Steps between C-alpha positions, in 0.01 A plus 500: 500500500531834318669757719472875510843513348395264214205730421723808508758340265206395265365853498840622387509238225142585393593868475810423291288282267239775468760761426663288228178519306530873443864585560837375402731352766709825501195716542377315808621662824526343847286785625215402267535130591484574868214744455294243316590217731436713805846419653784712610825535302686301770215246481572455129874456559428246775370270226690607189847652467402671167196545282664258260499236773124566540440441129724195508288369788192530277669293240637237746141418586456384140806269471314179583227587249761565229696182578176296465407659172769327304500174701341317204829556312747473792346170616446343156124466554413486136602210272638759263734757653427760227142490602595524868722798418214681323254426783757614766603813309142595435421471871816702585414783253137504643641549849746775396209684336265442800761654727635742240487807730703324772737338252562830324547674833756239600699542183505880553596449866785254416644759259552754774483324837780259608272294732240458228763415245640230733160347543429514129830327417426231759161450330656465157767263635229279664319462164829433324594236761159334466536479126846336501384136584225521239735639237752226582230231454371653185844532343580125543450466120802720446854480636498733796639555840376668817663831427327515162164451670579781746615735229181424290279540804664835583459625138141374455377621837670844457348537144159402631523740796608788262205423267259490794638831633430665168158348488392619844645840443290530177197361684527752781585797281267435202257233611621253237760230541737369231313334213618144435708489819405136579589370157827693490623374839389146425673508166830600652485238772379222260755574232775501766390183675295283275576552135739245339 
């Protein structure tokens, strides 16, 4: 059952999402969020300690969707892992671009808001942790140990997140993403994991 509080919280999130379309994170004020959401300032703070936490909450609603996007690679669903990697990365890029405004807003929030940064770092860590078992399995052709898989996962996920951040920033600011992004990311991952 959806409560009055659930609806109020959702109005706040909807207002933040609307504002991110036309304003940077730093330009958005709590006053404008509360005005658009038709809630009081204390009402806002009842649900979110900071505006960064509100942006982070928008992103948290997408976590399951993002985790599922790359499942084809994580779970070895394709006979050829390089094909699975391309399919999973393409789905991931599509989702980042679909939610470019929220993702870009989250990156901006994480840069200046401790709560948003904490949530962002947890998100990156979750994707890194999910990649480790797959990397470990895929690296069996080479001498490796668990720490090498962790180090590689950290590097590859960080590099991918950095590329995606640049892509959504360009998409939000200019209307065009990074040309050749999929091929570039897949090339780095494939060369690291699958080339002899």
